[in-house]
KOLLUM-58775 format. One record per residue (C-alpha): residue in three letters; x, z, y. Coordinates in steps of 0.25 Angstrom, whole numbers, padded with zeros to 4 digits, always signed. Example, Ala and Ser with C-alpha at 12.3 -4.5 7.8 and 13.67 -1.06 7.14 Angstrom:
ALA+0049+0031-0018/SER+0055+0029-0004/
This chain:
MET+0350+1001+0291/ASN+0362+1010+0292/ASP+0369+1004+0303/THR+0380+1016+0304/LEU+0386+1010+0291/ALA+0392+0997+0299/ASP+0403+0996+0309/SER+0399+0983+0315/TYR+0385+0975+0317/GLY+0383+0961+0318/GLY+0372+0950+0316/VAL+0370+0937+0308/LEU+0362+0927+0315/VAL+0353+0918+0309/SER+0344+0906+0313/GLY+0330+0900+0311/GLY+0337+0888+0304/GLY+0345+0898+0294/LYS+0357+0897+0300/VAL+0367+0909+0303/LEU+0376+0912+0316/LEU+0392+0914+0312/ARG+0401+0916+0324/GLU+0417+0912+0325/PRO+0425+0923+0328/THR+0435+0919+0338/GLY+0448+0920+0334/HIS+0441+0921+0320/TYR+0444+0937+0322/GLY+0445+0943+0308/ASP+0447+0929+0303/TYR+0432+0927+0302/ALA+0429+0913+0304/TRP+0413+0914+0304/THR+0407+0927+0306/TYR+0394+0935+0313/ALA+0394+0943+0325/LYS+0396+0958+0323/GLY+0404+0970+0330/ARG+0403+0984+0332/PRO+0393+0992+0340/ASP+0395+0998+0353/ALA+0392+1012+0357/GLY+0377+1015+0357/GLU+0374+1001+0349/SER+0364+1000+0336/ALA+0368+0991+0324/ARG+0358+0981+0329/GLU+0362+0981+0343/THR+0377+0979+0339/ALA+0374+0967+0331/LEU+0366+0960+0342/ARG+0376+0962+0352/GLU+0387+0958+0343/VAL+0379+0945+0341/ARG+0376+0942+0355/GLU+0390+0944+0358/GLU+0396+0937+0348/THR+0387+0925+0347/GLY+0378+0925+0359/TYR+0367+0926+0352/THR+0354+0935+0357/ALA+0351+0940+0341/ARG+0340+0947+0335/ILE+0339+0955+0322/LEU+0333+0951+0311/ALA+0337+0959+0301/PRO+0349+0968+0296/LEU+0358+0962+0285/THR+0359+0973+0274/GLY+0373+0980+0271/ARG+0384+0981+0280/PHE+0395+0971+0278/GLY+0410+0973+0278/GLY+0421+0965+0285/THR+0435+0965+0288/THR+0434+0977+0301/SER+0419+0981+0301/THR+0406+0984+0292/THR+0394+0975+0299/ALA+0380+0976+0298/PHE+0373+0963+0300/TYR+0359+0960+0306/LEU+0353+0946+0305/MET+0348+0941+0318/ASP+0340+0930+0325/ALA+0345+0923+0339/ARG+0342+0918+0350/HIS+0347+0904+0355/PRO+0357+0902+0364/PRO+0366+0910+0362/ALA+0376+0917+0373/ALA+0390+0916+0375/PHE+0395+0923+0363/CYS+0408+0934+0365/LYS+0423+0929+0363/GLU+0423+0934+0350/THR+0416+0923+0345/ALA+0422+0908+0344/SER+0410+0901+0339/LEU+0396+0902+0332/ARG+0389+0894+0323/TRP+0375+0894+0316/ALA+0377+0890+0302/SER+0369+0890+0289/PHE+0371+0901+0279/LYS+0379+0890+0271/GLU+0387+0886+0282/ALA+0389+0901+0287/ARG+0395+0904+0273/GLU+0405+0894+0274/LEU+0409+0896+0288/ILE+0411+0912+0285/ALA+0419+0907+0272/GLN+0429+0903+0282/THR+0433+0918+0287/THR+0447+0921+0279/THR+0445+0936+0278/LYS+0438+0939+0266/THR+0431+0951+0270/GLY+0426+0946+0283/ARG+0420+0932+0275/GLU+0414+0941+0264/ARG+0407+0950+0273/ASP+0401+0939+0282/LEU+0397+0930+0269/ALA+0390+0942+0264/VAL+0383+0944+0278/LEU+0378+0930+0279/ASP+0373+0933+0264/ALA+0364+0946+0268/ALA+0360+0938+0282/GLU+0355+0926+0273/ARG+0348+0934+0264/VAL+0341+0943+0275/LEU+0336+0930+0283/GLN+0330+0925+0270/ASP+0321+0938+0270/ILE+0315+0937+0285/PRO+0302+0931+0286/PHE+0300+0917+0290/PRO+0293+0921+0303/ARG+0304+0928+0309/HIS+0316+0920+0305/PRO+0327+0919+0314/ASN+0328+0909+0327/VAL+0330+0894+0325/GLN+0343+0891+0331/PRO+0346+0876+0337/GLU+0358+0876+0327/ASP+0348+0876+0316/TYR+0346+0863+0319/TRP+0355+0853+0310/LEU+0356+0843+0323/PRO+0360+0846+0338/LEU+0347+0848+0344/GLN+0342+0838+0355/ASP+0338+0842+0369/MET+0328+0839+0378/PRO+0329+0824+0384/SER+0328+0819+0397/ARG+0314+0813+0396/GLN+0305+0827+0395/ALA+0292+0832+0399/VAL+0286+0846+0401/LEU+0274+0850+0395/ALA+0263+0860+0401/TRP+0264+0870+0392/THR+0264+0886+0392/ARG+0263+0896+0381/SER+0265+0911+0381/PHE+0272+0919+0368/SER+0272+0932+0364/ALA+0285+0938+0360/ALA+0282+0937+0345/GLU+0279+0921+0347/LEU+0292+0920+0356/ASP+0300+0927+0343/ASN+0293+0914+0335/LEU+0295+0904+0345/ARG+0312+0909+0346/ARG+0312+0907+0330/GLY+0309+0893+0333/PHE+0307+0884+0320/PHE+0318+0878+0310/PRO+0310+0867+0303/THR+0311+0867+0287/VAL+0303+0857+0282/GLN+0305+0843+0284/GLU+0290+0843+0293/GLN+0293+0852+0303/LYS+0299+0845+0314/TRP+0303+0855+0323/PHE+0315+0864+0327/ILE+0313+0874+0336/HIS+0321+0884+0344/VAL+0322+0893+0357/THR+0335+0892+0364/GLY+0335+0902+0376/HIS+0321+0901+0383/ARG+0318+0887+0376/LEU+0309+0883+0364/ARG+0314+0869+0359/LEU+0307+0862+0349/HIS+0316+0851+0341/ARG+0312+0840+0333/SER+0318+0844+0320/TRP+0322+0829+0315/THR+0329+0827+0328/GLY+0332+0839+0334/VAL+0324+0832+0347/LEU+0320+0843+0357/ILE+0304+0840+0359/TYR+0300+0853+0366/ASP+0308+0863+0375/ILE+0299+0876+0379/GLY+0305+0886+0390/LEU+0301+0901+0386/ALA+0300+0912+0397/GLU+0301+0925+0389/ARG+0293+0936+0394/GLU+0295+0953+0395/ASP+0285+0954+0383/GLY+0294+0946+0374/GLY+0286+0934+0376/ALA+0287+0920+0382/GLY+0280+0908+0390/VAL+0283+0894+0390/THR+0289+0890+0404/ASP+0291+0875+0401/VAL+0289+0863+0391/ILE+0299+0852+0388/VAL+0295+0840+0381/ASN+0305+0828+0375/ARG+0299+0814+0380/GLU+0310+0807+0375/PRO+0303+0795+0367/GLU+0314+0794+0358/GLN+0314+0810+0354/TYR+0300+0812+0355/GLY+0288+0803+0357/GLN+0277+0813+0362/THR+0272+0810+0376/ASP+0260+0818+0376/ASP+0262+0831+0383/ALA+0249+0838+0379/ALA+0252+0832+0364/ASP+0266+0840+0366/VAL+0260+0853+0371/ALA+0251+0853+0358/LEU+0263+0850+0349/LEU+0272+0860+0355/GLU+0261+0870+0354/GLU+0258+0868+0339/LEU+0273+0869+0336/ILE+0276+0882+0343/GLU+0264+0887+0336/HIS+0266+0882+0322/HIS+0282+0883+0322/LEU+0285+0896+0330/LEU+0273+0904+0331/GLN+0267+0903+0318/ARG+0278+0904+0309/PRO+0276+0904+0294/ASP+0279+0913+0285/THR+0289+0906+0278/ALA+0297+0892+0280/PRO+0291+0880+0275/VAL+0300+0873+0264/ASP+0305+0861+0264/GLY+0299+0851+0254/PHE+0312+0846+0251/VAL+0319+0859+0249/ALA+0305+0862+0241/ALA+0308+0852+0232/ILE+0323+0856+0230/ASP+0319+0869+0227/LEU+0310+0864+0216/ALA+0321+0856+0212/SER+0330+0867+0208/GLN+0321+0873+0199/PRO+0323+0874+0185/ASN+0316+0864+0177/TYR+0311+0856+0190/LEU+0300+0846+0185/GLY+0304+0838+0197/SER+0318+0836+0191/THR+0322+0822+0185/ALA+0328+0828+0173/VAL+0319+0840+0170/VAL+0307+0830+0169/SER+0315+0821+0162/ALA+0321+0830+0152/LEU+0307+0835+0149/LEU+0303+0821+0146/GLY+0315+0819+0138/GLN+0309+0830+0129/VAL+0297+0820+0127/LEU+0305+0808+0124/GLU+0314+0815+0113/ALA+0303+0821+0107/ARG+0295+0809+0106/VAL+0308+0801+0101/ASN+0311+0812+0090/VAL+0295+0809+0085/ALA+0299+0796+0083/ARG+0309+0797+0076/GLY+0303+0808+0067/ALA+0311+0820+0073/ALA+0300+0827+0079/ASP+0285+0828+0074/GLN+0273+0830+0083/ALA+0272+0844+0084/THR+0287+0842+0091/TRP+0282+0831+0099/GLN+0269+0840+0104/THR+0277+0851+0107/VAL+0287+0843+0117/LEU+0273+0837+0123/ASP+0269+0852+0125/ASP+0282+0856+0130/VAL+0285+0847+0141/ALA+0271+0846+0146/PHE+0272+0860+0149/ALA+0286+0858+0155/PHE+0281+0849+0165/CYS+0267+0858+0168/GLU+0268+0873+0163/ASP+0282+0878+0161/PRO+0287+0888+0171/GLU+0302+0884+0168/PHE+0299+0870+0175/THR+0298+0869+0189/ARG+0286+0857+0192/MET+0284+0849+0207/PRO+0273+0856+0215/GLY+0262+0846+0214/TRP+0267+0836+0207/HIS+0267+0843+0193/SER+0250+0842+0194/VAL+0239+0835+0187/ALA+0238+0828+0200/GLN+0252+0823+0202/LEU+0259+0824+0189/GLY+0248+0823+0180/GLN+0241+0810+0189/THR+0254+0803+0187/LEU+0255+0806+0171/ILE+0241+0799+0169/ARG+0246+0788+0177/CYS+0259+0784+0172/LEU+0259+0790+0158/GLY+0244+0782+0156/LEU+0236+0795+0153/ASN+0222+0795+0151/ALA+0216+0802+0165/ASP+0203+0806+0158/GLU+0211+0815+0149/CYS+0219+0820+0158/ALA+0207+0824+0168/GLY+0206+0838+0170/GLN+0219+0842+0161/ASP+0230+0849+0167/LEU+0244+0844+0169/THR+0250+0849+0156/PHE+0240+0840+0149/ILE+0244+0826+0158/VAL+0257+0831+0155/ARG+0257+0833+0140/THR+0246+0820+0139/GLY+0258+0812+0147/LEU+0270+0816+0139/ALA+0261+0812+0125/ALA+0260+0800+0132/LEU+0274+0798+0135/GLY+0276+0801+0121/VAL+0268+0789+0115/GLN+0274+0780+0125/ILE+0288+0785+0119/GLY+0284+0782+0105/ALA+0279+0768+0109/LEU+0293+0765+0115/LEU+0299+0771+0102/ASP+0289+0763+0093/GLY+0294+0750+0101/PHE+0308+0753+0100/SER+0307+0754+0085/ALA+0300+0741+0085/ASP+0309+0735+0091/PRO+0320+0729+0082/ALA+0329+0726+0094/ALA+0330+0739+0099/HIS+0340+0751+0099/TRP+0337+0766+0102/SER+0349+0766+0112/PRO+0347+0758+0122/HIS+0334+0751+0121/ALA+0325+0763+0115/LEU+0331+0772+0123/GLU+0330+0765+0137/GLN+0314+0763+0135/LEU+0313+0777+0132/ASN+0321+0782+0143/ALA+0315+0773+0154/LEU+0300+0780+0149/HIS+0306+0793+0150/SER+0311+0791+0165/PHE+0295+0783+0167/ALA+0290+0798+0163/ALA+0299+0806+0169/SER+0297+0799+0182/VAL+0281+0801+0180/PHE+0282+0816+0177/LEU+0291+0817+0191/GLY+0281+0809+0198/THR+0293+0798+0202/HIS+0288+0787+0193/THR+0283+0778+0204/LEU+0297+0777+0209/GLY+0304+0772+0197/PHE+0292+0767+0188/ALA+0282+0761+0197/ASP+0270+0759+0192/ARG+0274+0760+0177/THR+0268+0770+0167/LEU+0271+0774+0154/ASN+0263+0762+0145/ASP+0274+0754+0152/PHE+0285+0759+0145/THR+0284+0752+0132/TRP+0294+0747+0122/GLN+0301+0735+0128/ALA+0308+0727+0116/VAL+0322+0725+0117/ALA+0320+0712+0111/ALA+0311+0709+0125/GLN+0322+0715+0133/THR+0333+0707+0129/GLU+0324+0694+0131/GLN+0321+0699+0144/
């Protein structure tokens, strides 16, 4: 990086919860609504020293550089090189050039920066934000920035007056202390802790409520490591039901070891988020619309056979194509676990009345095709019943009963049949005579 090409240097502070720090210039100097800390170097300063000093002066945060942002960014008065930075909480007082600070999500930051009235400055800061987000995504998860209290979505609670002191000591190396400072930001529902460091205190909160459970003092050593000075634990019954000090020590050791010191290579993905990601894929077989359309092809083909508009060869081709779509076609996205012999296969055998002995040892494609063929037989039986019913009309009588069968089949292939069709099976969908319906 050729630092001589920039007039000034600055920092974009990011948090372990995926937020970015913006500063509001006093008097909206330069017509900036929200921007970053930056400034020109003092005599003898390197680019990095300038950026860190400007961040400290204009935000109060002691920061650490994570990575440079690629390129130089031209503003209204200078060309600036920026660094992505990590911050230690809490900040000190900031200088008079800053009116206020705000941690914001990247989406919120774009909205705040958009309030800058100067086009050049606004576009510069948006470009910096995009560059920071790209670089942040490339940083390995174990080296992610520190969790900030502002990452939590509600106000974090303080330790209540009813508390106890645990008899627990521990020494941490410089590398371990870095991991403690990074804290822990929950990314899946099963993770029940929000952990951060403020000053010389390591604080462990319940992630669902923000209740503070453990508050640990840290004394830094000259070698960069630290030792535990004291451990305060919550003893307010309405907030925390544990009263056994030994059990608390064991839990605390486990949390620090597995949530802070043994950081995984990647962040876990919430099951709901994963489901949303799957649902966004093309031709997702967990979509009612996609499954209904495939089974609609079966229904239409069988009706055409009954009308003489399609032959048996066409019917067999439709069965093959739809079975391939459910089981093998790479153009369709299947639900992990569900689209298997053990799940969908056994459901089809049970709900569509397939011969379990014939399906034993067969792959899912065979079972699905057999199930589709059975569905075709039942469609044919409904059509025969319609033809033999002198009081019936195609619309609404035949369509109504065929649509009910179609909805049942779709729910079976989706695994939702227990919600709308209880214990019904394919054989329950026989023709209901119109005369009998009228009498009822």
